[in-house]
C-alpha positions as CSV (number, residue, x, y, z in Angstrom):
1,X,-119.3,-42.2,-16.2
2,X,-120.9,-45.2,-14.8
3,X,-120.9,-46.8,-11.3
4,X,-117.7,-48.7,-12.0
5,X,-115.7,-45.5,-11.6
6,X,-113.0,-45.7,-8.9
7,X,-112.4,-42.5,-7.1
8,X,-108.9,-41.3,-6.5
9,X,-107.2,-42.2,-3.2
10,X,-108.1,-39.8,-0.4
11,X,-111.3,-38.7,-2.2
12,X,-113.4,-36.5,0.0
13,X,-116.3,-36.0,-2.4
14,X,-119.8,-35.6,-1.0
15,X,-122.8,-34.6,-3.2
16,X,-121.2,-31.7,-5.0
17,X,-118.7,-31.4,-7.9
18,X,-115.4,-32.9,-6.9
19,X,-113.1,-29.9,-7.0
20,X,-110.0,-32.1,-6.7
21,X,-110.5,-32.7,-10.4
22,X,-110.1,-29.1,-11.3
23,X,-106.3,-28.7,-11.2
24,X,-105.5,-31.6,-13.6
25,X,-108.5,-30.5,-15.8
26,X,-107.1,-27.0,-16.0
27,X,-103.5,-27.9,-16.6
28,X,-104.3,-30.4,-19.3
29,X,-106.5,-28.0,-21.1
30,X,-104.0,-25.2,-21.2
31,X,-101.0,-27.2,-22.5
32,X,-102.0,-26.4,-26.1
33,X,-102.8,-22.7,-25.7
34,X,-99.6,-21.9,-23.8
35,X,-97.5,-23.5,-26.6
36,X,-99.6,-21.6,-29.1
37,X,-99.0,-18.2,-27.5
38,X,-95.3,-18.7,-26.8
39,X,-94.5,-19.8,-30.3
40,X,-96.2,-16.6,-31.6
41,X,-93.3,-14.5,-30.3
42,X,-90.7,-17.2,-31.0
43,X,-91.3,-17.5,-34.8
44,X,-89.1,-14.6,-35.8
45,X,-86.1,-15.6,-33.5
46,X,-86.4,-19.2,-34.7
47,X,-86.4,-18.1,-38.4
48,X,-83.3,-16.0,-37.7
49,X,-81.5,-18.9,-36.1
50,X,-82.2,-21.3,-38.9
51,X,-82.3,-18.8,-41.8
52,X,-86.0,-19.5,-42.5
53,X,-88.5,-17.0,-43.7
54,X,-92.1,-16.7,-42.4
55,X,-93.4,-18.9,-45.2
56,X,-91.3,-21.8,-43.7
57,X,-91.6,-21.1,-40.0
58,X,-95.4,-21.2,-40.5
59,X,-95.0,-25.0,-40.5
60,X,-94.2,-24.8,-36.8
61,X,-97.8,-23.7,-36.3
62,X,-99.4,-25.9,-38.9
63,X,-97.6,-29.0,-37.8
64,X,-98.8,-28.8,-34.3
65,X,-102.4,-28.2,-35.3
66,X,-102.3,-30.8,-38.0
67,X,-101.2,-33.4,-35.5
68,X,-103.8,-32.2,-33.0
69,X,-106.6,-32.2,-35.6
70,X,-105.7,-35.8,-36.4
71,X,-105.3,-36.9,-32.8
72,X,-108.2,-35.0,-31.1
73,X,-111.1,-37.0,-32.5
74,X,-109.6,-40.4,-31.9
75,X,-108.5,-39.5,-28.4
76,X,-111.9,-38.0,-27.7
77,X,-113.6,-41.2,-28.7
78,X,-111.1,-43.4,-26.7
79,X,-111.9,-41.2,-23.7
80,X,-115.6,-41.9,-24.2
81,X,-114.7,-45.7,-24.2
82,X,-112.0,-46.0,-21.6
83,X,-112.4,-42.9,-19.5
84,X,-110.1,-39.9,-19.3
85,X,-107.3,-41.1,-17.0
86,X,-105.3,-43.4,-19.3
87,X,-105.5,-41.1,-22.3
88,X,-104.6,-38.1,-20.2
89,X,-101.5,-39.7,-18.6
90,X,-100.2,-41.0,-21.9
91,X,-100.8,-37.8,-23.9
92,X,-99.3,-35.5,-21.3
93,X,-96.2,-37.7,-21.1
94,X,-95.7,-37.0,-24.9
95,X,-95.6,-33.3,-24.1
96,X,-92.5,-33.8,-22.0
97,X,-90.8,-35.9,-24.7
98,X,-91.7,-33.2,-27.3
99,X,-90.1,-30.6,-24.9
100,X,-86.8,-32.5,-24.9
101,X,-86.8,-33.0,-28.7
102,X,-87.5,-29.4,-29.3
103,X,-84.9,-28.2,-26.9
104,X,-82.2,-30.2,-28.6
105,X,-83.4,-29.7,-32.2
106,X,-80.5,-29.2,-34.6
107,X,-82.6,-27.8,-37.4
108,X,-86.0,-26.6,-38.5
109,X,-87.1,-30.1,-39.6
110,X,-86.5,-31.7,-36.2
111,X,-88.3,-28.8,-34.5
112,X,-91.3,-29.3,-36.8
113,X,-91.2,-33.0,-35.8
114,X,-91.2,-31.9,-32.1
115,X,-94.2,-29.7,-32.7
116,X,-96.0,-32.7,-34.3
117,X,-95.4,-34.8,-31.2
118,X,-96.5,-31.9,-29.1
119,X,-99.7,-31.7,-31.0
120,X,-100.5,-35.4,-30.3
121,X,-99.5,-34.8,-26.6
122,X,-102.0,-32.0,-26.1
123,X,-104.9,-33.9,-27.5
124,X,-106.4,-35.3,-24.3
125,X,-106.6,-32.3,-22.1
126,X,-109.8,-30.7,-23.3
127,X,-111.9,-33.7,-24.1
128,X,-110.9,-35.3,-20.8
129,X,-112.0,-32.2,-19.0
130,X,-115.4,-32.2,-20.8
131,X,-115.8,-35.9,-20.1
132,X,-115.1,-35.3,-16.4
133,X,-117.7,-32.6,-16.3
134,X,-120.3,-35.0,-17.8
135,X,-119.3,-37.8,-15.4
136,X,-119.6,-35.6,-12.4
137,X,-123.0,-34.4,-13.6
138,X,-124.1,-38.1,-13.7
139,X,-122.6,-38.9,-10.3
140,X,-124.2,-35.9,-8.5
141,X,-127.5,-35.9,-10.4
142,X,-127.0,-32.2,-11.2
143,X,-126.0,-30.6,-14.5
144,X,-122.4,-29.5,-14.7
145,X,-121.6,-26.2,-12.9
146,X,-121.6,-23.2,-15.2
147,X,-118.8,-21.9,-13.0
148,X,-116.5,-24.8,-14.0
149,X,-117.2,-24.3,-17.7
150,X,-116.4,-20.7,-17.3
151,X,-113.3,-21.5,-15.3
152,X,-112.0,-23.7,-18.2
153,X,-112.4,-20.8,-20.6
154,X,-110.8,-18.4,-18.2
155,X,-107.9,-20.7,-17.5
156,X,-107.2,-20.8,-21.3
157,X,-107.4,-17.0,-21.4
158,X,-105.2,-16.6,-18.3
159,X,-102.5,-18.8,-19.6
160,X,-102.7,-17.0,-22.9
161,X,-102.0,-13.7,-21.0
162,X,-98.8,-15.2,-19.6
163,X,-97.7,-16.9,-22.8
164,X,-96.5,-14.1,-25.0
165,X,-94.9,-12.2,-22.1
166,X,-93.3,-15.4,-20.7
167,X,-92.1,-16.3,-24.2
168,X,-90.5,-12.9,-24.7
169,X,-88.8,-13.1,-21.3
170,X,-87.6,-16.7,-21.9
171,X,-86.2,-15.8,-25.3
172,X,-84.4,-12.8,-23.8
173,X,-82.9,-14.8,-21.0
174,X,-82.3,-18.3,-22.6
175,X,-83.1,-18.0,-26.3
176,X,-86.0,-19.7,-28.2
177,X,-84.9,-23.2,-27.0
178,X,-86.0,-22.3,-23.5
179,X,-89.6,-22.0,-24.8
180,X,-89.4,-25.7,-25.8
181,X,-87.8,-26.8,-22.5
182,X,-90.8,-25.3,-20.6
183,X,-92.9,-28.3,-21.6
184,X,-90.7,-30.7,-19.6
185,X,-91.8,-29.4,-16.1
186,X,-95.4,-28.7,-17.3
187,X,-95.7,-32.3,-18.4
188,X,-94.2,-33.7,-15.2
189,X,-96.8,-31.7,-13.1
190,X,-99.7,-32.7,-15.3
191,X,-98.8,-36.4,-15.2
192,X,-98.4,-36.3,-11.4
193,X,-101.8,-34.5,-10.9
194,X,-103.5,-36.9,-13.3
195,X,-102.1,-40.0,-11.6
196,X,-103.1,-38.8,-8.1
197,X,-106.6,-37.3,-8.8
198,X,-108.2,-38.7,-12.0
199,X,-110.6,-41.5,-11.3
200,X,-109.8,-45.0,-12.5
201,X,-112.4,-46.3,-14.9
202,X,-112.1,-48.9,-17.8
203,X,-114.7,-47.4,-20.1
204,X,-117.8,-45.2,-20.2
205,X,-120.1,-47.0,-22.6
206,X,-121.0,-50.4,-23.9
207,X,-118.3,-50.5,-26.7
208,X,-116.5,-53.9,-26.9
209,X,-113.0,-54.2,-25.5
210,X,-110.2,-55.3,-27.7
211,X,-106.9,-54.3,-29.1
212,X,-106.3,-50.6,-29.4
213,X,-105.7,-51.0,-33.1
214,X,-109.3,-52.4,-33.5
215,X,-110.6,-49.2,-32.0
216,X,-108.7,-46.9,-34.3
217,X,-109.8,-46.3,-37.8
218,X,-106.4,-46.3,-39.6
219,X,-107.9,-45.9,-43.1
220,X,-110.0,-43.0,-41.9
221,X,-107.0,-41.4,-40.3
222,X,-104.9,-41.8,-43.5
223,X,-107.7,-40.2,-45.7
224,X,-108.2,-37.4,-43.3
225,X,-104.4,-36.7,-43.2
226,X,-104.2,-36.8,-47.0
227,X,-107.1,-34.3,-47.2
228,X,-105.5,-31.9,-44.7
229,X,-101.9,-32.2,-45.9
230,X,-102.8,-31.7,-49.6
231,X,-104.9,-28.7,-48.6
232,X,-102.1,-27.2,-46.5
233,X,-99.5,-27.7,-49.2
234,X,-101.8,-25.9,-51.7
235,X,-102.7,-23.0,-49.4
236,X,-99.0,-22.5,-48.4
237,X,-97.8,-22.6,-52.0
238,X,-100.5,-21.1,-54.2
239,X,-99.2,-21.7,-57.7
240,X,-100.8,-22.8,-61.0
241,X,-98.6,-25.9,-61.2
242,X,-100.0,-27.2,-57.9
243,X,-103.5,-27.6,-59.3
244,X,-103.5,-31.3,-58.5
245,X,-103.4,-30.7,-54.7
246,X,-107.0,-29.4,-54.4
247,X,-108.1,-32.4,-56.6
248,X,-106.4,-34.7,-54.1
249,X,-108.1,-32.8,-51.2
250,X,-111.6,-33.2,-52.8
251,X,-111.0,-36.9,-53.6
252,X,-109.7,-37.7,-50.2
253,X,-112.5,-35.8,-48.5
254,X,-115.2,-37.7,-50.5
255,X,-113.5,-41.0,-49.7
256,X,-113.1,-40.0,-46.1
257,X,-116.8,-39.1,-45.7
258,X,-117.9,-42.4,-47.3
259,X,-115.5,-44.4,-45.1
260,X,-116.5,-42.7,-41.8
261,X,-120.3,-43.1,-42.4
262,X,-119.8,-46.9,-42.9
263,X,-117.0,-47.6,-40.3
264,X,-117.9,-49.4,-37.1
265,X,-115.4,-47.3,-35.1
266,X,-114.9,-44.2,-37.2
267,X,-111.9,-41.9,-36.8
268,X,-114.2,-38.9,-36.8
269,X,-117.7,-40.0,-36.0
270,X,-119.7,-38.0,-38.7
271,X,-122.8,-39.7,-37.3
272,X,-122.5,-37.3,-34.4
273,X,-123.5,-34.6,-36.9
274,X,-126.2,-36.6,-38.6
275,X,-129.6,-35.1,-37.7
276,X,-127.9,-32.4,-35.6
277,X,-127.5,-29.3,-37.9
278,X,-127.1,-26.9,-34.9
279,X,-124.0,-28.8,-33.8
280,X,-122.6,-28.8,-37.3
281,X,-123.2,-25.1,-37.6
282,X,-121.3,-24.6,-34.3
283,X,-118.3,-26.4,-35.7
284,X,-118.4,-24.3,-38.8
285,X,-118.5,-21.1,-36.7
286,X,-115.5,-22.4,-34.7
287,X,-113.5,-22.9,-37.8
288,X,-114.0,-19.3,-39.1
289,X,-113.7,-17.8,-35.6
290,X,-110.3,-19.4,-35.1
291,X,-109.1,-18.3,-38.6
292,X,-109.5,-14.8,-37.3
293,X,-108.1,-15.5,-33.8
294,X,-105.0,-17.4,-34.9
295,X,-104.2,-15.1,-37.8
296,X,-104.1,-12.2,-35.4
297,X,-102.0,-14.2,-32.8
298,X,-99.4,-15.3,-35.3
299,X,-99.6,-12.9,-38.2
300,X,-100.0,-9.7,-36.2
301,X,-97.3,-10.7,-33.8
302,X,-94.8,-11.4,-36.5
303,X,-95.6,-8.0,-38.1
304,X,-95.0,-6.2,-34.8
305,X,-91.6,-7.8,-34.5
306,X,-90.3,-7.8,-38.1
307,X,-92.4,-5.1,-39.7
308,X,-92.9,-2.6,-36.9
309,X,-89.6,-3.4,-35.1
310,X,-90.6,-4.5,-31.6
311,X,-88.5,-7.1,-29.6
312,X,-90.1,-10.5,-28.8
313,X,-90.7,-9.2,-25.2
314,X,-92.4,-6.0,-26.3
315,X,-94.4,-7.9,-28.9
316,X,-95.6,-10.1,-26.1
317,X,-96.6,-7.0,-24.1
318,X,-98.7,-5.8,-26.9
319,X,-100.7,-9.1,-26.9
320,X,-101.4,-9.0,-23.2
321,X,-104.4,-6.5,-23.4
322,X,-106.2,-8.9,-25.7
323,X,-106.1,-11.7,-23.2
324,X,-106.8,-9.5,-20.2
325,X,-109.9,-8.2,-21.9
326,X,-110.8,-11.7,-22.9
327,X,-110.7,-12.8,-19.3
328,X,-112.9,-9.9,-18.3
329,X,-115.4,-10.7,-21.0
330,X,-115.5,-14.4,-20.2
331,X,-116.2,-13.7,-16.5
332,X,-118.9,-11.2,-17.4
333,X,-120.8,-13.1,-20.0
334,X,-120.1,-16.5,-18.4
335,X,-122.8,-15.7,-15.8
336,X,-125.4,-16.4,-18.4
337,X,-125.7,-19.8,-20.1
338,X,-127.1,-18.3,-23.4
339,X,-124.9,-18.3,-26.4
340,X,-126.5,-16.0,-29.0
341,X,-125.6,-12.8,-27.3
342,X,-122.0,-14.0,-26.8
343,X,-121.7,-14.9,-30.5
344,X,-123.1,-11.6,-31.7
345,X,-120.7,-9.7,-29.4
346,X,-117.8,-11.7,-30.6
347,X,-118.7,-11.3,-34.3
348,X,-119.0,-7.5,-34.1
349,X,-115.7,-7.4,-32.1
350,X,-113.9,-9.4,-34.8
351,X,-115.0,-7.1,-37.6
352,X,-114.1,-3.9,-35.7
353,X,-110.6,-5.2,-34.9
354,X,-109.9,-6.4,-38.4
355,X,-111.0,-3.0,-39.8
356,X,-108.7,-1.2,-37.5
357,X,-105.8,-3.4,-38.5
358,X,-106.2,-2.1,-42.0
359,X,-105.3,1.4,-40.8
360,X,-102.0,0.4,-39.1
361,X,-98.5,1.0,-40.5
362,X,-94.9,1.4,-39.4
363,X,-95.6,5.0,-38.5
364,X,-98.6,4.2,-36.3
365,X,-98.2,4.9,-32.6
366,X,-97.8,2.0,-30.2
367,X,-101.2,2.9,-28.5
368,X,-103.0,2.0,-31.8
369,X,-101.4,-1.5,-31.7
370,X,-102.6,-1.9,-28.1
371,X,-106.1,-0.7,-29.1
372,X,-106.3,-3.4,-31.7
373,X,-105.3,-6.0,-29.1
374,X,-107.9,-4.6,-26.7
375,X,-110.7,-4.9,-29.2
376,X,-109.7,-8.4,-30.2
377,X,-110.0,-9.3,-26.5
378,X,-113.8,-9.1,-26.8
379,X,-114.2,-11.9,-29.3
380,X,-111.4,-13.8,-27.6
381,X,-113.5,-14.0,-24.4
382,X,-117.0,-14.2,-25.9
383,X,-116.5,-16.7,-28.7
384,X,-114.6,-19.4,-26.9
385,X,-117.1,-19.6,-24.1
386,X,-120.1,-19.5,-26.4
387,X,-118.8,-22.3,-28.7
388,X,-117.9,-24.4,-25.6
389,X,-121.3,-24.0,-24.1
390,X,-123.0,-24.6,-27.5
391,X,-121.3,-28.0,-27.8
392,X,-122.1,-28.9,-24.2
393,X,-125.9,-28.3,-24.8
394,X,-126.1,-29.6,-28.4
395,X,-124.1,-32.8,-28.2
396,X,-125.3,-36.3,-27.3
397,X,-124.4,-36.7,-23.6
398,X,-122.9,-40.1,-24.4
399,X,-120.5,-38.6,-26.8
400,X,-119.4,-35.5,-24.9
401,X,-115.7,-36.4,-25.2
402,X,-115.8,-37.0,-29.0
403,X,-118.0,-34.0,-29.6
404,X,-115.7,-31.8,-27.6
405,X,-112.8,-33.3,-29.5
406,X,-114.5,-32.4,-32.8
407,X,-114.9,-28.8,-31.6
408,X,-111.1,-28.6,-31.1
409,X,-110.6,-30.3,-34.4
410,X,-112.5,-27.6,-36.3
411,X,-110.7,-24.9,-34.2
412,X,-107.4,-26.4,-35.3
413,X,-108.5,-26.5,-38.9
414,X,-109.2,-22.8,-38.6
415,X,-105.7,-22.3,-37.1
416,X,-104.1,-24.2,-40.1
417,X,-106.0,-22.0,-42.5
418,X,-104.8,-19.0,-40.5
419,X,-101.2,-20.2,-40.7
420,X,-101.5,-20.8,-44.4
421,X,-103.0,-17.3,-44.9
422,X,-100.2,-15.8,-42.9
423,X,-97.5,-17.6,-44.9
424,X,-99.2,-16.6,-48.2
425,X,-99.6,-13.0,-47.1
426,X,-96.0,-12.5,-45.7
427,X,-93.9,-14.7,-48.0
428,X,-90.3,-13.8,-47.3
429,X,-90.9,-10.8,-45.0
430,X,-93.6,-9.9,-42.5
431,X,-94.2,-6.4,-43.8
432,X,-97.1,-4.0,-43.6
433,X,-98.5,-4.8,-47.0
434,X,-98.7,-8.5,-46.0
435,X,-100.3,-7.6,-42.7
436,X,-103.0,-5.6,-44.6
437,X,-103.6,-8.5,-47.0
438,X,-104.0,-10.8,-44.0
439,X,-106.4,-8.4,-42.4
440,X,-108.7,-8.5,-45.4
441,X,-108.8,-12.3,-45.2
442,X,-109.6,-12.1,-41.5
443,X,-112.3,-9.5,-42.2
444,X,-114.0,-11.9,-44.7
445,X,-113.9,-14.7,-42.1
446,X,-115.3,-12.4,-39.4
447,X,-118.2,-11.4,-41.7
448,X,-118.9,-15.1,-42.4
449,X,-119.0,-15.8,-38.7
450,X,-121.4,-13.0,-37.9
451,X,-123.7,-13.9,-40.9
452,X,-123.9,-17.6,-39.8
453,X,-124.8,-16.5,-36.3
454,X,-127.5,-14.1,-37.3
455,X,-129.1,-16.6,-39.7
456,X,-129.1,-19.6,-37.2
457,X,-132.5,-19.7,-35.6
458,X,-131.5,-22.6,-33.4
459,X,-129.4,-20.3,-31.3
460,X,-132.4,-18.4,-30.2
461,X,-134.1,-21.5,-29.0
462,X,-130.8,-22.6,-27.3
463,X,-130.5,-19.3,-25.5
464,X,-134.1,-19.5,-24.2
465,X,-134.1,-23.2,-23.2
466,X,-133.5,-22.7,-19.4
467,X,-134.3,-26.4,-18.7
468,X,-130.7,-27.4,-19.7
469,X,-129.0,-24.5,-18.0
470,X,-126.0,-25.6,-15.9
471,X,-126.5,-25.1,-12.2
472,X,-124.4,-22.3,-10.6
473,X,-122.1,-23.2,-7.8
């Protein structure tokens, strides 16, 4: 950020990173993952309450990530222009509204709408955190502390540990609606911390001021939405008579690309990718990595409940080893700023875990389910940190917020593909055959991730470029 930044009241910063910023950064960035992990154990109870099969409750996952994929790029760009404070406060307020709407939802349709609002509400947390890291680096004259980058990744892993177990407990005590109500106090704390600690700053670059509508590419948003919705509808209902949906997807995608390359203020700034193939490759790896990650989180969890017969609480317990191992891996590999080793470790871990999923059935002992979760913890910890560090090093420093937003957009695209694959694999029942079908899809995505890592020579240069390494604190 520039010299017009106004520090929060009571600021005691000296020459180091302002650690008063860490609590709102952490809380904002975990609002999305905590809702992702809690809903994983709530899908079966919600389906039972509304008489909806897995093919329909999958929209609770897709709706959130569709909204986030639409909102993340524009919020990231607005953060680059206006700074993180305003967008953070507005977005996290929406999380509370979504919590109220979801708690009172009379049917599945209203609950899906609440998840859409929640998706928009969780858009600002991560790009705001990345923008704050960059602004502190500019203020102190030092690169952003590697410890803070690692802390962001670990915070997401830590909250993910709590999510499934907390969701199971809340469902047992207060039903699935209590998992929606949790967003109300979380949003209140996030808004309070943001108001007290985030610096006041009008904008971060030379973009002209004006009405908000002038800064938002509405045609681009409409084309992007048409592309994603048509693709989702096709993937979640694979039939011959829906042939026109991929045609719409391709047409909307071509029109979107043409529009964004010519727009003055594009919805998704594709020019960020022009002349930066390594960053584009990172986004592609994020997409396939999160296909595997979210397919396991949602698909495997539904199978453990409906196919294997565990309660939501015990299904949450099975997920905990994955997140605990993920934290350990993040803390271990986070000491080194290189990304190639992390990506290779994550790629091999994904393939091993998916292969083991293919051996599971209703007669498998519980320890085998736990073993799968343990192995999945390796890519859970390595990949998220490696992708985050890749974007930090590869992106234009003036577009850190929008570049970080794009990383999340591609991750959410992966989550939507995972949700569609889960719905197509399970259909009306989350049985073992469907779980095995889903595991084959995950295995293919994991192989693509590993292959793209091995063939990307830029990662070797990135790993050995010590001049851009974040300073340790």
